Residue, then its C-alpha position, 0 to 999 in steps of 0.5 A: m492936517q496942515q497948519s497955517s501960520g496965523l489966525d487970520y486965515f479965515k478971511e481967505l476961505h471961500g463959502t460960509s453957511r448961516i444958521n439963523l435961530s434968531s436975530s441974536c444968534e446967527m452962526k456963520l459956519l464954513n460950508s466944508t472942511a475942504q480948505l480948512v487949515e489948523p492954525l499953529e498954536s498962538r503965541k498969546f497962549a500962556r506957556f508953562s509945564l504941568q506934571y501930574t501926581a502919578v503915585e501916592e505913598k502912604p503917610n506914616g502913622q495913618e493906619h486907616w489911610e486909603p488911596r484915592f483916585s484923585g489923591h489927597q490934596s491939602l488945602q495948601e496944595r490946592e491953593e498953590s495949584f492955581f498958579a500958572r507955572d511949572q508945577k506938579i499937581n493932583c489931577a486924578f489918575v493917582k495910582s495907589p502904592k504897592g500892596y493896595p488895590s487899584t484906585g479905579f478907572d481901569l481900561a484895557e491895554d488895547d483901549v489905552r493904546y487907541i486913545s493914546s494915539c488920538h490927536i483930535a477927540v470927540i468924547s462922551c460917556i454913559f455910566g449906570n445905563s443912564d442913556r441910549l447911545r446916539s451916533p453923530a449925524g452921519k451925513t454931517i461928518s466929513r471924510l477928513s474928520r472920519k480920518n483925523v478924529c477919534f469918536v470915543m464913548f466911555m461906558d461901564e459893563i452894565t451899559l454895554q450889556t444893555l446896549s448889546s441886548e438892544r442890538q447895538m453890539p460893538d464890532r470886532m474892533g470895538f466900534i458901534g457906528l462911529w463910536k469907539t466903545v471903551v469899557v471902564k472897570n472898577l469905577p472910582y466913585t459910587d456916584m455915576r455923576r461924579v464918574g462922568k466928570i472924569p472924561k468930561l473934564l480930564a480929556h487931556r489926561l485920557f488922551p495924552s497926545a490930543r491937541y483938541s477935544i470936544w465933549l458932549d453929554s450922552k443926551l446930545r447928538l452931534q449935528l455938525d462936523p467936529l473940525l468945523i466946530l473947532e474952527y468956529f469956536l476956537w481957531r477963528k478968534g484964537h480961543e483955547y476953551a469954549i463953553s456955552n452960558h446957561y439958557d436960564r440962570h447966570c448967577v451962582w446964587e440962582e444955581v445954588a437955589q435951583n439945586k437945592k429946590l430940585n434936591k440935586y445934592n445934599h443941601s448941607i454940602i452945597d451950603q458948605q461949598f458955597a460958603f467956602y467960595q464966598a469967603d474966597g471972593l466969589k461975588r454975585f453976577n452983575a450983568s450990567d458990570p462992564n468989567k465982568l469976566l464972563p457973560s454968565n457965571v453959570p455954564e450949560g456944561s453939556f458941550i465943551v470945546r478945548a485946545h489942550t494948552p497948558m492953561s486949558n489943562l490947568f483949568s480943567c484939573l482945577w475944576f475937576n478937583e473942586v468937583d472931587r472935593f465938594t459936589p459933582r454939580d460942576q456948574l456950582s464950581f465953574a465960575y469960582t474956579y475961573q475967577k480964582l485962576r484969573r485972579t491968581n495969574p493977572g499976567k497970564p490970560f486964559h482965552l475962554n470963549m463963553f458962547k450963546d446957548c442957542e449956538r450949542r442947541a444948533i449943533a447938538k440935538l437934545f434927547r431925554h435920559r432913559s429915566e425921563e423916558k420911563r417917567n413919561i411912559l408911566q405918566a402917559a399910562a396913568e392918564 
């Protein structure tokens, strides 16, 4: 794809289409990708070099030490990792020393070569047979995107077996429709929700050559061309990360209460995480505060659009490390991670676009999880 020298190129393009869900949620999208030009990386983005811990050595005197996929990060190392500067940090994919088994998330060599060649990636995953595979709406995907965008679905072996039994079998090249299926062996966590956070939050680690990525939960079907998504959420106003606010809850206090009410995770661990964040400066969300950093402190994290810039990559690593240290409920750690990153680096802004949830719903159709489908069938039978 071509690149332009500025972000004001949008003014020169012809034709937009409007999605008008309500008077407060009008989207002026480009009509096509025909004249779309990828902008050069903005000079306003912070520039520094991130390196990642590749192998962890066993510390002396610890007989029962075991290697971990995310490594062993001390609280002091965690604190220092929030500085946006040249540094080496823990960001998962930490290999074990010789003599120890793999720490997990093992991929076939052919799949590693494929995803390493991608420059723009649309990413999703199904682990534990939790969802059906939903192909992007074919008519909306342009020839330009089919040529330049990788659509990659990560899954475990049991999910692949189920899809194959439902006659959704990969072809010789590993594709089911637009999706390139990548089977992950030796999952690093027993909790499938935590495993799913790896491709969700760490696209820049899995796709080392990618400039951009779009994440969508497997319960969503993409309804818009990926390049138009990048243009609308990132390129048009010079953002490097985009995520929607939550459709209902906007304060972490509310999110904590809801997680406990629905027994989403162990209550004592949620309390421990929340107390830690409050002690480190997390404040209640005040919608009327003119100085608030975000329009909401709770994201609807099923859809994320990213440029793989240094600050975006750092934020993603920091957010994943919180999910690894505490609970896999990533909505509990999002605002804390963002606020601490901003607070630690006052001279280096992070250009995050927190957009309206109705925009997310306009471009990604929501379906039910398999477990919810079964529950509905049982309820209907009982009635």
